[in-house]
N, C-alpha and C positions, 0 to 999 in steps of 0.2 A: 528431411522430414518434406513432403510431397507440399502441393500446393490443396490440394481437395484435405488433406490432413488440418492443414493451418486454418481452414476457414470454420471447421466444422468444431475447433476448441472456441469453450465458452472463455467470455472475455472476464477476467478477474477485475474485481474492484478493491484495489489494494487499499481504498482510503476506509472503506466500510472493515475490511479485514483487520487494520489497524486498531481502529476503535473498539472491533470486538474483543481483539488481542489484548489490548489495554485493560478493557474492563474485567476482562477474566484473569489478567494478571493482579489486578488491585485488589480480587477477591481473596486471592491464595492468600495463606500465613506466610510472615516470613520467613525467608528461607533461602538455599542455592535456587529452589525451583522456580522461586516468586522472580529472585535475581535474573533468571535465564527467561522466564516469561515474559520479563520485562525489557529484556535486551531486543528480544524477537519481535515485539511489539514497535520498537524503535527503529527494527528494520524496516518494517511493513511501514511505517511514517515515511522515512526516509525512499523507500520505493515507490511511494504514492505521490511524493513530491517531484521527486526525479520525473516519473511519467508525466507529470504537468508539466514540467519546462519542458522535457522531447516534444510532447506534441500541442505545445502551445502555439497559437498564430502569432505569423510573425507579422511585421510591420508595425506601421503608426496607427495607434486608436485613434477613433473618430472625432471630431470635434463636436463640441455640443454647444 
């Protein structure tokens, strides 16, 4: 993937995607489709958490 292509891709807001997937899964009737939707929502939430860890600012927090 070249640099120009990377810059034009929109950034994904994984946290909002995870919340939307969770709400959608909760609205579904019980069954295998709901279980898969809940798994997907969990994976998105984990990805959002990992993104926060990877892009966290390093160093000591400021003193108050």
